C-alpha positions as CSV (number, residue, x, y, z in Angstrom):
1,M,-59.4,127.5,32.3
2,L,-59.8,125.6,35.7
3,T,-57.9,122.4,34.9
4,K,-57.9,119.4,37.2
5,R,-54.6,120.5,38.7
6,R,-56.0,123.9,39.5
7,H,-59.1,122.4,41.1
8,L,-56.9,120.3,43.3
9,L,-55.0,123.5,44.2
10,I,-58.2,125.2,45.1
11,D,-59.3,122.3,47.2
12,L,-56.0,122.3,49.1
13,A,-56.2,126.1,49.8
14,R,-59.8,125.8,50.8
15,R,-59.2,122.9,53.1
16,F,-56.3,124.8,54.7
17,T,-58.4,127.9,55.2
18,R,-61.2,125.9,56.8
19,E,-58.9,124.0,59.1
20,H,-56.1,126.5,60.0
21,I,-57.4,130.0,59.4
22,I,-61.2,130.3,60.1
23,P,-61.0,128.7,63.6
24,V,-58.3,131.2,64.8
25,A,-59.1,134.3,62.8
26,E,-61.2,135.9,65.5
27,E,-58.5,135.2,68.1
28,Y,-55.7,136.7,66.1
29,D,-57.9,139.7,65.3
30,R,-58.5,140.3,69.0
31,T,-54.9,139.7,70.2
32,M,-53.2,141.2,67.2
33,E,-50.4,138.6,67.4
34,Y,-48.5,137.6,64.4
35,P,-49.8,134.3,63.0
36,W,-46.5,132.4,62.9
37,P,-48.2,129.0,63.5
38,V,-50.5,129.5,60.4
39,I,-47.5,130.7,58.3
40,K,-45.5,127.7,59.3
41,A,-48.4,125.4,58.4
42,A,-48.8,127.1,55.1
43,H,-45.1,126.5,54.4
44,Q,-45.4,122.8,55.2
45,V,-48.2,122.3,52.6
46,G,-46.6,124.5,50.0
47,L,-48.9,127.5,50.1
48,L,-46.1,129.9,51.2
49,N,-43.9,131.4,48.4
50,A,-45.8,129.4,45.8
51,H,-44.5,131.6,42.9
52,I,-40.8,131.0,43.5
53,P,-39.3,129.1,40.5
54,E,-38.4,125.5,40.9
55,A,-34.7,126.3,40.3
56,Y,-34.6,128.0,43.7
57,G,-36.6,125.4,45.6
58,G,-40.1,126.7,45.1
59,P,-43.2,125.2,43.5
60,G,-42.9,127.5,40.5
61,L,-46.6,128.2,40.2
62,G,-47.9,130.7,37.7
63,L,-49.6,134.0,38.7
64,F,-53.0,132.5,37.9
65,E,-52.5,129.6,40.4
66,C,-51.2,132.0,43.1
67,A,-54.3,134.2,42.6
68,L,-56.5,131.2,43.3
69,I,-54.6,130.5,46.5
70,S,-54.8,134.1,47.6
71,E,-58.5,134.3,47.2
72,E,-59.1,131.2,49.2
73,L,-56.8,132.4,52.1
74,A,-58.5,135.8,52.2
75,Y,-61.9,134.1,52.4
76,G,-60.8,132.9,55.9
77,C,-59.1,136.1,57.0
78,S,-57.6,138.9,54.9
79,G,-55.2,139.8,57.7
80,I,-53.6,136.3,57.8
81,Q,-53.7,136.2,54.0
82,T,-51.8,139.5,53.9
83,A,-49.1,138.1,56.2
84,I,-48.7,135.1,54.0
85,Q,-49.0,136.7,50.6
86,A,-46.9,139.8,51.4
87,N,-43.8,137.8,50.6
88,S,-44.7,138.1,46.9
89,L,-44.4,141.9,47.1
90,A,-40.7,141.6,48.1
91,E,-39.9,138.5,46.0
92,A,-41.4,139.7,42.7
93,P,-38.6,142.3,42.0
94,V,-35.9,139.7,42.9
95,I,-37.5,137.2,40.4
96,I,-37.7,139.9,37.8
97,A,-34.3,141.6,38.0
98,G,-32.1,139.7,40.5
99,S,-28.9,138.1,39.4
100,E,-28.5,134.3,39.6
101,E,-26.5,134.6,42.8
102,T,-29.1,137.0,44.4
103,K,-32.0,134.7,43.5
104,K,-30.2,131.7,45.0
105,K,-29.3,133.6,48.1
106,Y,-32.6,135.3,48.9
107,L,-35.2,133.1,47.2
108,G,-33.5,129.9,48.2
109,R,-33.6,130.7,51.9
110,M,-37.3,131.5,51.7
111,T,-38.1,128.0,50.6
112,E,-35.8,126.3,53.1
113,E,-37.7,127.5,56.1
114,P,-40.8,129.7,56.8
115,L,-39.4,133.2,56.5
116,V,-41.1,136.5,55.5
117,A,-39.8,139.6,53.7
118,G,-40.9,143.3,53.4
119,Y,-41.5,145.6,50.5
120,C,-40.3,149.2,51.2
121,V,-41.7,151.7,48.7
122,I,-44.3,153.6,50.8
123,E,-43.1,156.8,52.3
124,P,-44.7,159.4,54.6
125,S,-44.6,162.2,51.9
126,A,-45.2,160.0,48.9
127,G,-47.7,157.3,49.8
128,S,-47.3,154.5,47.3
129,D,-46.4,156.9,44.4
130,V,-43.0,155.4,43.7
131,A,-42.1,158.3,41.4
132,T,-41.8,160.7,44.3
133,I,-39.9,158.7,46.9
134,K,-37.3,160.5,49.0
135,T,-35.1,157.6,50.2
136,R,-31.5,158.3,49.0
137,A,-28.8,156.0,47.9
138,G,-25.2,157.2,47.6
139,K,-22.2,155.3,46.4
140,K,-19.3,155.1,48.8
141,G,-16.4,153.0,47.5
142,D,-17.8,149.6,46.6
143,K,-20.9,149.9,48.7
144,W,-24.1,151.9,48.7
145,N,-25.3,154.0,51.6
146,L,-29.1,154.2,52.2
147,N,-31.0,156.9,54.1
148,G,-34.8,157.3,54.4
149,S,-38.0,156.1,56.0
150,N,-40.9,153.9,54.9
151,I,-44.2,153.5,56.5
152,R,-46.9,150.8,56.8
153,I,-44.5,148.0,55.7
154,T,-46.2,144.6,56.1
155,N,-44.2,141.9,57.9
156,S,-41.5,144.4,58.8
157,G,-41.3,143.3,62.4
158,H,-40.5,139.7,61.4
159,A,-38.9,140.2,58.0
160,N,-35.6,138.5,57.1
161,W,-34.9,141.0,54.3
162,F,-36.4,144.0,52.5
163,F,-36.8,145.2,49.0
164,V,-35.9,148.9,49.0
165,L,-36.3,151.5,46.2
166,A,-34.1,154.5,46.6
167,K,-33.2,157.6,44.6
168,S,-29.6,157.2,43.4
169,K,-29.4,160.1,40.8
170,R,-30.4,163.6,41.7
171,F,-31.9,166.0,39.1
172,T,-32.9,163.1,36.9
173,R,-36.4,162.0,35.8
174,A,-38.0,159.5,38.2
175,R,-37.8,156.5,35.8
176,K,-34.1,156.8,35.5
177,S,-33.1,158.1,38.9
178,M,-33.9,155.1,41.2
179,T,-32.1,151.9,42.0
180,A,-33.5,148.8,43.6
181,F,-31.8,147.0,46.5
182,V,-32.1,143.9,48.7
183,V,-31.3,144.8,52.3
184,D,-30.9,142.2,55.1
185,A,-33.1,143.1,58.1
186,N,-30.1,142.6,60.5
187,T,-27.9,145.2,58.7
188,P,-26.7,147.9,61.0
189,G,-28.8,151.1,60.6
190,V,-32.1,149.3,59.8
191,I,-34.5,150.6,62.5
192,I,-37.9,148.9,62.9
193,G,-40.6,151.0,64.5
194,K,-43.4,150.0,66.8
195,K,-46.4,147.9,65.6
196,E,-49.2,150.0,64.2
197,I,-52.7,149.4,65.5
198,T,-54.9,149.2,62.5
199,A,-58.7,149.0,62.1
200,G,-58.5,145.7,60.1
201,G,-55.9,143.1,59.3
202,R,-54.6,143.5,62.8
203,C,-52.5,140.3,62.9
204,S,-50.4,141.4,59.8
205,D,-47.4,143.1,61.3
206,T,-47.2,146.7,60.0
207,R,-44.5,149.1,61.1
208,M,-42.3,152.0,60.0
209,V,-38.8,151.0,58.7
210,T,-36.0,153.6,58.8
211,F,-32.6,153.4,57.1
212,E,-29.8,155.4,58.7
213,N,-26.5,155.1,56.8
214,V,-27.2,151.5,55.9
215,E,-24.4,150.0,53.9
216,V,-25.5,147.7,51.0
217,P,-23.0,145.7,48.9
218,E,-22.9,146.2,45.1
219,E,-24.1,142.6,44.5
220,N,-27.4,143.5,46.3
221,V,-28.4,145.9,43.5
222,L,-31.4,144.5,41.5
223,G,-31.1,145.2,37.8
224,S,-29.1,148.2,36.6
225,V,-28.2,151.4,38.5
226,G,-31.0,153.9,37.7
227,G,-33.4,151.1,36.6
228,G,-35.2,150.6,39.9
229,F,-38.4,152.4,38.8
230,K,-38.9,150.0,36.0
231,V,-38.3,147.0,38.3
232,A,-41.0,148.3,40.7
233,I,-43.5,149.0,38.0
234,D,-42.9,145.6,36.4
235,A,-43.4,144.0,39.8
236,F,-46.8,145.6,40.1
237,E,-48.0,143.3,37.2
238,I,-47.4,140.4,39.6
239,T,-48.4,141.9,42.9
240,R,-51.6,143.8,42.0
241,P,-53.5,140.7,40.8
242,L,-52.6,139.0,44.1
243,V,-53.9,142.0,46.1
244,A,-57.0,142.0,44.0
245,S,-57.6,138.3,44.5
246,G,-57.4,138.9,48.3
247,A,-60.1,141.5,47.9
248,V,-62.2,139.0,45.9
249,G,-61.9,136.5,48.7
250,L,-63.1,139.1,51.2
251,A,-66.0,140.1,48.9
252,Q,-66.9,136.4,48.5
253,R,-66.9,135.9,52.3
254,A,-69.2,138.9,52.8
255,L,-71.6,137.4,50.2
256,G,-71.5,134.0,52.0
257,E,-72.2,135.5,55.4
258,A,-75.0,137.6,54.0
259,L,-76.6,134.5,52.4
260,E,-76.2,132.6,55.6
261,C,-78.0,135.4,57.5
262,A,-80.7,135.9,54.9
263,E,-81.5,132.2,54.7
264,G,-81.2,131.6,58.4
265,G,-78.5,129.0,58.1
266,K,-80.0,127.3,55.1
267,V,-78.0,128.5,52.2
268,S,-78.9,127.0,48.9
269,M,-78.4,129.8,46.3
270,L,-74.7,129.0,45.7
271,T,-74.0,125.4,46.2
272,F,-70.2,125.8,46.3
273,L,-70.5,127.8,49.5
274,K,-71.4,124.6,51.2
275,T,-67.8,123.4,50.9
276,R,-66.6,126.5,52.8
277,S,-69.5,127.5,55.0
278,P,-68.7,130.0,57.7
279,S,-68.0,128.9,61.2
280,W,-70.9,131.0,62.5
281,H,-74.4,129.8,62.4
282,Y,-77.3,132.1,62.7
283,T,-80.8,131.8,64.0
284,R,-83.4,132.8,61.4
285,F,-83.4,136.6,61.1
286,R,-86.9,138.0,60.5
287,T,-88.2,141.3,59.4
288,M,-91.9,142.1,59.8
289,G,-92.5,138.4,60.5
290,A,-90.8,137.2,57.3
291,P,-87.3,135.9,56.7
292,N,-84.8,138.5,55.6
293,V,-84.5,136.9,52.1
294,Q,-88.2,137.3,51.4
295,P,-88.4,141.2,50.9
296,Q,-87.3,142.1,47.4
297,A,-84.6,144.5,48.6
298,V,-82.4,141.8,50.1
299,P,-82.3,139.5,47.1
300,F,-81.5,142.5,45.0
301,M,-78.5,143.3,47.2
302,L,-77.4,139.7,47.2
303,A,-77.6,139.6,43.4
304,H,-75.5,142.8,43.1
305,M,-72.9,141.4,45.6
306,A,-72.6,138.2,43.5
307,E,-72.3,140.2,40.3
308,R,-69.4,142.2,41.9
309,V,-67.6,139.1,42.9
310,E,-67.8,137.5,39.5
311,D,-66.8,140.7,37.7
312,S,-63.8,141.2,39.9
313,R,-62.7,137.6,39.7
314,A,-62.9,137.7,35.9
315,L,-60.6,140.8,35.9
316,V,-58.1,139.1,38.2
317,W,-58.1,136.0,36.1
318,K,-57.6,138.1,32.9
319,A,-54.7,140.0,34.4
320,A,-53.1,136.8,35.7
321,R,-53.5,134.9,32.4
322,A,-52.0,137.8,30.5
323,K,-48.9,137.9,32.8
324,D,-48.4,134.1,32.6
325,A,-48.7,134.4,28.8
326,G,-45.9,137.0,28.7
327,Q,-48.2,139.8,27.6
328,K,-48.2,143.3,29.0
329,S,-50.7,143.3,31.8
330,A,-50.1,146.5,33.9
331,S,-53.4,148.1,32.9
332,Y,-55.4,144.8,33.5
333,A,-53.7,144.5,36.9
334,S,-54.7,148.0,37.9
335,Y,-58.3,147.5,36.7
336,A,-58.5,144.3,38.7
337,K,-57.2,145.9,41.9
338,T,-59.5,148.8,41.6
339,S,-62.6,146.7,40.8
340,A,-61.9,144.1,43.5
341,S,-61.2,146.7,46.1
342,R,-64.5,148.3,45.4
343,A,-66.3,145.0,45.4
344,A,-64.9,144.1,48.8
345,V,-66.0,147.4,50.4
346,E,-69.4,147.5,48.8
347,N,-70.2,143.8,49.5
348,V,-69.2,144.3,53.2
349,D,-71.4,147.4,53.4
350,K,-74.4,145.5,52.0
351,A,-73.7,142.5,54.3
352,V,-73.9,144.9,57.3
353,Q,-77.2,146.2,56.0
354,I,-78.6,142.7,55.6
355,F,-77.5,141.8,59.2
356,G,-79.3,145.0,60.4
357,G,-78.6,145.6,64.1
358,A,-76.5,142.5,64.3
359,G,-74.0,144.0,61.8
360,S,-72.0,146.0,64.3
361,P,-71.6,143.7,67.4
362,T,-68.3,141.7,67.5
363,D,-70.4,138.6,68.0
364,Y,-71.0,138.4,64.3
365,P,-68.3,138.2,61.6
366,V,-69.4,141.1,59.4
367,E,-68.1,143.5,62.0
368,K,-64.5,142.2,61.4
369,L,-65.1,142.0,57.7
370,H,-66.1,145.7,57.7
371,R,-62.8,146.7,59.3
372,D,-60.8,144.4,57.1
373,A,-62.3,145.8,54.0
374,K,-61.0,149.3,54.7
375,I,-57.4,148.2,53.8
376,F,-58.7,147.7,50.2
377,E,-60.5,151.0,50.1
378,P,-57.9,153.3,48.4
379,D,-57.1,156.7,49.8
380,Y,-56.3,159.7,47.8
381,K,-52.6,159.1,47.4
382,R,-53.1,155.5,46.4
383,R,-56.1,155.8,44.1
384,Y,-55.2,158.6,41.7
385,P,-51.6,157.4,40.8
386,A,-53.2,154.1,39.8
387,Y,-56.0,155.8,37.8
388,T,-53.4,158.0,36.1
389,Y,-51.3,155.0,35.2
390,C,-54.4,153.2,33.8
391,G,-55.6,156.2,31.9
392,S,-52.4,157.6,30.5
393,F,-50.8,156.6,27.3
394,T,-47.1,156.9,28.1
395,A,-44.4,157.2,25.5
396,E,-42.5,154.3,26.9
397,S,-45.4,151.9,26.7
398,Y,-46.1,153.3,23.2
399,F,-42.7,152.6,21.7
400,R,-42.8,149.0,23.1
401,R,-45.8,148.3,20.9
402,T,-45.8,146.5,17.6
403,E,-46.6,148.2,14.3
404,E,-49.9,146.5,14.2
405,D,-50.7,147.8,17.7
406,R,-49.8,151.3,16.6
407,E,-51.9,151.1,13.5
408,A,-54.8,150.0,15.6
409,D,-54.2,153.0,17.9
410,Y,-54.1,155.4,15.0
411,C,-57.4,153.9,13.8
412,G,-58.9,154.3,17.2
413,I,-57.7,157.9,17.6
414,Y,-59.1,158.7,14.1
415,D,-62.5,157.2,15.0
416,H,-62.7,159.1,18.2
417,F,-61.7,162.3,16.4
418,I,-64.4,161.8,13.8
419,Q,-67.0,161.1,16.5
420,A,-66.0,164.2,18.4
421,L,-66.0,166.3,15.3
422,G,-69.4,165.0,14.2
423,G,-70.8,165.7,17.6
424,S,-69.3,169.2,17.6
425,L,-70.7,169.9,14.1
426,S,-74.1,168.6,15.1
427,L,-74.1,170.9,18.1
428,L,-73.0,173.9,16.0
429,I,-75.7,173.2,13.4
430,W,-78.3,173.0,16.2
431,Y,-77.1,176.3,17.7
432,M,-77.2,178.0,14.3
433,K,-80.8,176.8,13.7
434,M,-81.8,178.2,17.1
435,C,-80.2,181.5,16.3
436,I,-82.0,181.7,13.0
437,E,-85.3,180.9,14.7
438,Y,-84.6,183.5,17.3
439,L,-83.8,186.1,14.7
440,S,-87.0,185.2,12.8
441,Y,-88.9,185.6,16.0
442,L,-87.4,189.0,16.7
443,K,-88.1,190.1,13.1
444,H,-91.7,189.0,13.5
445,I,-92.0,191.0,16.8
446,F,-90.5,194.2,15.4
447,A,-92.6,193.9,12.3
448,I,-95.7,194.0,14.5
């Protein structure tokens, strides 16, 4: 799975993280400045826009390789990783549905110089549930007119262009009512709000973007009119594993810091951590006169943290491999994102516990990790649409399946029906036996 080429890519990303991200992560978190120097350095070594095909000037790496890069960058700082990898959110729909002219125009410029783009699908009343967006698109002559607002858009203050999803057909089902657009950031009517001060990931520029009578030419439509919902959903198969890999990197960092703390700077449990050891070094923390790693509770937590990292990484790799192989991977991508987000939050919580009183001061890195992890902790509006998508069996995905898949589904449904029926019959028989015994008991009582 990890070929020599992929190992070299991991070494490049790991060395870049160690030299360009970890030394400045604390400063960018404090000042909340946009990490342009780091982004420019990533562009120079080929770690920015790594998924853009070679035909448009990019390296043309697969999703699996991009996930490896994302994890290594997030290990250094998830905020800087978000600023670097957020381009994939906007570029994925262009790669999927853009015309040849659109790809050359907007993907080509991203490889010529270090530029960033934004992904506008999050609205105040809809969250990230793209089926309920309110942004409107109306046709006026040979151009489209956009009106609406999007919130929490990463890189929006520095974006060169935006991917925008808007409702172009009223009184139509969501999957056929939306159209996808590419909008230049300097187009009249595009209003960029003030920078939002977030708990974690402070250096990634997050703002509100408002569109007021923004005119978009017909050639900037991605795919077909009314096909924007499908474009956005298909893009999730690319973007969700990358978000998940960032969460894995944060979870791995929390594990590394916890090991460093528990061993007092003498980490030996995971040898690969030596190649990317944290920049902080701790004195030996002791509890009741013994090192923190000696009580059983701490090794148990470390083992659980390592288990979470490996499980989530395996899901990310599975989703990435399925996408690179041309298979449907939407469910795998959602599973990976959910699992990795949970791993990041739980690992950081355990790291704070292992640090004890040193877990909250800003002198130690887990305080920053604790804030950064909150971006991966899904809120109500973001969690349940993803769960619904994972758990539902939609008609559209069903009719795209082969006859062998449908036959397997029928067999599975039949097996579940038999199991449920068997369980119900067993419960009914048990209930009848209890009733007979109870009647026998009453008969015996009245006979006396």
